[in-house]
N, C-alpha and C positions, 0 to 999 in steps of 0.2 A: 094566522093560526089562533091567536088569542082573542080575536074579535069575531069568531065564528059562532053560529048557533047550531047546537047538536041535539037531536031528539031520537027516541027509539024505544022499542020494547025490550024487556029483559026479565030475568028471573033471579031471585036471591033467596036461597033456602039453606037450612042447616039440618042435618040428620044425625041424631045421637047414636053413638056406637055403644058406649058403656058408661056406667056411673062408678064413682069411687067414693067411699065413705071412710073417713079416718078420724082419729081422735085429735083434738086440738091441743098441742103441747103447751100453749100459753095459759091454759086454764086447768091445770092438773089433769088433763085428759078427760074432763067430764063433759065437754061439749063436742058435738060432731062437726066436722068440716066436710062440706060436700064439694065435689068437683066432677067433671065429666069430660069425655073424649068424644068429639064429633067430627063430621065431614061437612065443610061449607062449600056450596056450589054457587057460582056467580056466572051468568051467561047472558048475552044480549047482542043486539045489532043496533048500531048508531047511524043515523042519517045526518049528513052534514048539509044544513040548509043554506048556509052562506059561506062562500069561499073568498078569502082575502089574500091568500098566499097560494099561488098556482102550483108549486110542487106537491102540495098536500091535498089534491083533489081525490074524491072517492069516499065511499062509506066504510065503516069500520065494524067488524064483528069481534067479539071477545069472549073468552071463557077462562074462568079461574077455578081451581080446585085446591082446597086447603084443609089440612088437618089441624083441628082446634082443640086446645086444652082449656076448658073454662072452669072458673071458680064460682061456686054458688049452685043454686038449683037450675035445671034446664027448663 
């Protein structure tokens, strides 16, 4: 399983939902601190080109969906 070679197409994207703008409490509230909320999408299909361990034969599809809170500008 660790000596296999895997390749395949996929997509990795992030879509912003909203922005937050708040005062920075460490500088007497004079500087703004930016953050955002977004949805991250990861999907793809992997082809296993070399099998070394027989119980793990076959290709693998995957999909991930995550809610992300980011700090900084999007």
